[in-house]
N, C-alpha and C positions, 0 to 999 in steps of 0.2 A: 553155760557151756562154751568151752574153745571152739573157734570155727573149724578146726582139723576135726574130721570123724574118727574115732579109735574103734578099735576091734574088739568088743567087750570080752570076748573068750580070751584074748591075749592080755589084756588088762586084768582078768580075774585070775589068769594063771599067775600073773607076777605078784598079785597082792598075796595069794596063797603061800608063795615062796618067800614071803618077806616077813621077818620079825618087826623092821621098822615100818614107817608110814609110807603108803602109795596115795598121794593127793591128786584129786582132780578138782576143777572148779565147784563141784557140787559138794565137796567135802568141807564141814565147818573150819578146820584148820587150814585150808587153802589161803584164805586171804591174809592171815597173821604170818604165814609162811613165805608168801609169794614176794613182797616188797624186797629191793636191794638197798644197800646203804646211801647210794645216790638217788636222790628223790626226783632228779632230772629225768631218771629213765623209768619207765613205767611198763612192765611186761607181765602178759599171762599166759605161762606155760601150759601146755595141754596136760601134762604130768609132771609131779614133782616126787622123786623118788629119795627117801632118806633112809639109807642103808646102814645097818649096824656091824658090817663086817665086809671083807673081801668078795667073798662069796655073792653077798647081795650087791656090791658094786657090779661085778660081772653080770650077774641077773638082770640088772637094769641097762647096762649097754646092751646086751642082746636084745632085749626088748626093744630099746631107742632104734637100734639099727633094723631089726626086722620090721618094724613100722615104718621106716623111714622117717623117722624124726630126727630134726637137728638136736644135738646134744650139748648142753653147757653143764660144766662141773663148778660146783661153789663149794668153798672151804668154810672155815668158820668165822672169818673176819669181814673186809670190806675191800670192793675193787672200784675205784673211782670211775673205770670204763663200765661198769655195771652189766657185764658180758652175760644178761639173761636172755630169755628168747621168749615169743610168743609162738603158739602151735607148736612147741616142741618139748623136749625132756630135759629137765634139771635134775641132775644128781647131785644132791645137796648133803655134805658130809657132817653136817653138826653133831649128829650123834656120835661120831668116830673121834671122840676128843681125849681119848684116855692119855695119860702122861704117866710114864713109869722111869723113876730115877735109880741107877745105879751108882750109889756114891763112892763105892770102892773103885769101879773103874772110870769114874767122872764122864758117865755118859747119860743119856736120856733118850727114851723112846716116845714119840709124840705122835698121836694120832693124827690124820689128815683135816680133821674138823676142829682141832685144838685152836684156841686164842693164846695170845701173849699172856693173858690173865692166867690161864690154865698152866701154862710152861712156868711160868715164874712164881706161880704158888706152889708148885711142887719141888722146884729146885731150891727155893729161898731156905726152907728149915736145914738144909745140908751146908749153908754157907757157899753153894755153887750157883754158876750163872753162866749163860752163853750170850752171845750177842742177839739181842731181840731189836724190835722195832723201837718207835718212839711214843706209842701208846699202848694200852692194855688191850684194845679191842682189835687190832690186828691178827689175822689169821697166820698161823705158823707156815702153813703150808705154801701157801702163795708168796709170803714174803721170802721164805729160805729159798724156794726153787727160782724166785726172782732176783737172787745176789743176796739181798739181805742189809741194808745199812741202819745203823741203830747207833745207840749213845755208847756203847763200848767198844765199838768198833776199831778205833784208834789202837787200843791195846790188844784186844782178843780178834781182831779181823772180821771181814764181813760174816754174816751167818752162814753163808755156804761154804766159808773156808772151815768150819766147823762140822760140816756135813760128813757122816761117817758111813751112811748107807740108806738106800731109799727102797721101800717095798712099792711096787707100781702095778695097777692093773693096766692093761693094754687094751686097745679098741676090739681086739678079738677075744677079750676075757682072761688073758693069760696072766699069771702072777709072776711077774720079773723082780728080783732083787738086784739091784745096782751097788757095787761098792768100789774101792780102789783097786780091787782084784778082781771082781767079777761083773761082767758087763762094763768093762772100763770107759768105753766110747761114750755110753749111755750116760754113766756116772759123770762125766765130763760136761755133757750136755745139759744136766740138770744143774750145773751150777751157774743158772742165770736163763737158761731157756724156757723155765716156767712149766706151764700145763700142757705145753704142746705132744708130748710123747705118751701120756697116758694119766690115770688117775692116782695119785700119790697118796696111797692110805695109810701110811706110817715112814717117819724119818728117825734116824738115830742120829743124836748130835753131841758134839764133845761139849763138855762142860769145864769151867775154871774156876778156883777158888776166888771168892769176892768175899771176904771177911767185913770189909767196910766200904760203904758207897757215901760219898758226900756231894750233895748238890746245892747250887747257889742260883736263885733266881733274882736277878736284879732289875728294877725298873727305872726309866728316865720317861720325862716329856718327848713326844715326838721331835720338837725342835733341837733337842741334844742329840739326835740320831748321827748326822754327819762324823761328829767328835767321836761318839761312843764305837760306832762303826769302825773308824779307823784304828781306834785304839783295841777293839777286838781283833782286828785283823792282824796286828802286830804281836798281840798277846799269842794268839793260837798259833802263828808261825814260829814262836819260841818255845811254845809249851811242851811238857813231856807228853808221851803217847797216853798216859794215865788220864789225861784231861780231854775231855770232849764235850758236847753241847751244840749249841746254836745260837745265833743273833736273830731276834724276831720282832717285827712290827705286828701288833696286835690291838684289839679293842680292850682298853681296860676294864676287867671285871668288877665284881662288887665284894671279892673276899680278898684278904691280905696275900700278898704284899702290896697289892695296888693302893697307892695314895688316894684319898678322896677326891682329889682334884682330877685324878685320871680315869675316873669311873665312867665308862662309856664313851671314851675319847681314844684317839690314835696314841698309843704309846710305844716306845722302843724297850725292848727286853732281852736280857742274855740269860740263857740257861746254862749253866757250866757244870760239868759232872766231873768227877774226879772219884778213881778207884782207890781210895785210901780215907785215912781218918780226917777229921774236921781241922786240927790244928796243921797238918801239913798240908792239907787243902788250901786253907787261908793263907799261907806262905805263897803258893802256886798261883793264887788268883789275885794277889795282891795288886798288879797292874790295873784289873777292872775294878775292885774293890775301892781304888782312891779316886773314882771319876765323879762323885757326888751324885750317887744315885739316890733317888727320893722313896724308894720301896725296896725291901730286901726279905727273902726267906732263905737261910742258910742253915745247914746242919746235915748230920749223918741219917741216913734215912734207908729203908730197905728199897731194893731195886723196883721191886713191884710198886712201890707208892711213887717213885721216880715215873715211872711209866705211865701212871695215871695222872700226872700233873698237867698234861694237854691233851688228854682223851678227846677224840672226836666226836662229837655227839651226833646221833642219828637223826633222820629226817630232814636234812637240810639238802639243797641244790649243791651241787660239787662241780667245781671245774680246777683242776691241779695241772701244773707243766714244770718244767725243769729246763735248766741249763747248766751246764759244768764248765768252770772257769781255768784257764791255764794260768791267768794272772787276775789280781784284784786291785789295780792302783787307784789312786785317789779320784781320778776322773769316774772311773766304774763306780767307785763308793759313792759319788754325788748323784750319780744316775740311780743307782740302787735307791738311794735315801728318797730321792725326789719321787719315782714311781709308788713308794708305799702310800702316798698320799691319795693315789687313784683307788685303793681298795676299799670295798664295800664296808663302811664303820657307821654305827655298831653291827657286828657280825662275828660269826667263830673264825672268820678268816684270818690267814697268817702270812707274812711276807717274810720268806725264811732265807737266811744263809748258814750252810752248815760247812765247817770244815773237813777235810778228808785227811789224808797223809797217814803217818804212823804204818801199822799194820796193813791198812787198806792199799796204800802205795807199795809197800813191800811184795804184796802178791799180784801185781799187776799183769804178770804173763800167764798166771796159772790158768785162767778160765776166760771164757767169752764174755768179758766185761770191761770194755775199753774205757769206760768212764772212771775206773778206779784210780788211774793215775793223775786226774787232776785235783789241785789242791782244795778247790772251792766248789760248792753247789749252790744255786739258787733255786729256790723252789715256792713259787706263788701257789698258796694252797687256799683255794677259794670255797667258802661254805657260807651261803645265804639262804633267806627264806622266800623272798618276793620274786617271782618270775620276771617282773620289771627290772630287775637288777641284773639279768641273764647277760645282756648284751655290756654292760659296764664291767661285769666281773671277769668276762673272757677277754675283753679288750685290755684291762688291768694286766691280766697275766701274759697276753701275748706282747704288749707292750714292753714289759721288763724283759722278756727274752730278746725282743728287737734291740732294745738299748744295750744290752750286754753283748750284743753279737760280735763286736770286735776281739773280745777277749774269750769267746768260747771254744771248747775243745772239738765239739762237734759230735761228741757221743752222748748218751743220755740213759740213765737208770730208769728202766720200763716201768718199775713199780710206782713210780713218781709222776707218771703221766696217764692220761686216758687215751684214747683212739686218735691218733694225730697221723696217720697213713703210714703205708709200707717204708717210705724212707726213714721215718724216724724209727721202726723195727730194726730196719737194718742198722742205724747209727747205734742202737742198743748193743749190738753185738760186734759190729766193725764186719765189713764185707767178706773178708776171709772165714772169719769164725761163723758168719752167716751160712756161707757155702757149707762148711764142715756140719753145722748143725741141720742144713737141709738134707744133707744125707742120712744122719740119724733119724730125722723126721721118715725119711723115706723107709727106713727100716723098721720102725715101731709104730707109725701111722700113715702108711701110704696112700690112705683115702681121705687123708685130713678130716678124720672123724671130730678130732679136738682142735677145732679152728676159731673158737668164739673166745680169743684170746689175742695177746700181741702175737699175732700168727707167724710161724715158720712155715712156709710152702715147701712140700716134699721135694726132693731133687727128682728130677725126671729119669 
């Protein structure tokens, strides 16, 4: 039993009013429900509530507040920060994962516990898509409300640019609907402010026609990295908005397109996405296709399949960070490539360079996301098994950030980092936006009930 003493009558009353599960450490399903994605974080909540509708979310919140429990909210995906708790209440939305497509209106209503696999699987039969993340296991709610950077962003904008409505249960149990016409200040805040204002039980997103998507995964030995990264930088700076993707140092896997001599070794890879047919894509990708890669996988494929190509495996220790670059000159390229050799190899870790630009940059003034004006993002994405590698993995990520500091913008996409302190939270929004967000927080969550996140402190 968790160390906190719970009142049996209150807990039994909550269970009677729930169609979903209410789990405590005595329940058989507790141990399989409890773990978070990041294996470095081990928490044992006093209660895990798994609601199936908005009313049950409100009941769970009321129970937690009455019992004086800290409250964490968990969507359907993963969070590197692992914001769970011991001796508190976790409201787990995994059952609220419905996805309803309106193909005529080109919109989709997504439950707060849905993953990208749920979303893409529902929209794909209609030839429609919206900007998702870069893997199928990402939770839609945290992703969208944190801004939402993904493969399609250069053409379709960030995920939050496609947000049309949010249904939110506040700390007081009130169901609030925020749109561009109703609760407009809250709606603005939900474009990056994350779970600070309530529990997002559903979101409505704009969809775009996506009749064809081409992806190219190209592989080189790590020694070719500096040449490849320079070429990739120049290619993306001239590429049309339909082109996206990333440049990635990783451990060569055992399946194609990885050549046999790169299996288990550090390799340099480029994943290029193009919202169009393969023949047109090959013309656009020609500068990268002529670099003498040693492995390739190129073709038209469903968007959901592209999302699965680099899925994050569960059960690993995680440490992620990020910096956004105003420039990426040759000196920065050399430092980026050199630091890749400090990554834990073999492991699922990735040493990533993402291009921004296109529709991301064009929306720079719309919402509290100052990082979107930067043309480049570096993302040390660490996953490893052995606790003995903890210090090494963290030093690699921190070292990359420090190496590239002369070119950084100072802003940061909070979905890409763990807990790095209040200054980094403010950097995720910018000081002026943070003050405005704090005022919204004071209106909807003045007691800071929703604080186990990249937290915005309510304005006094």
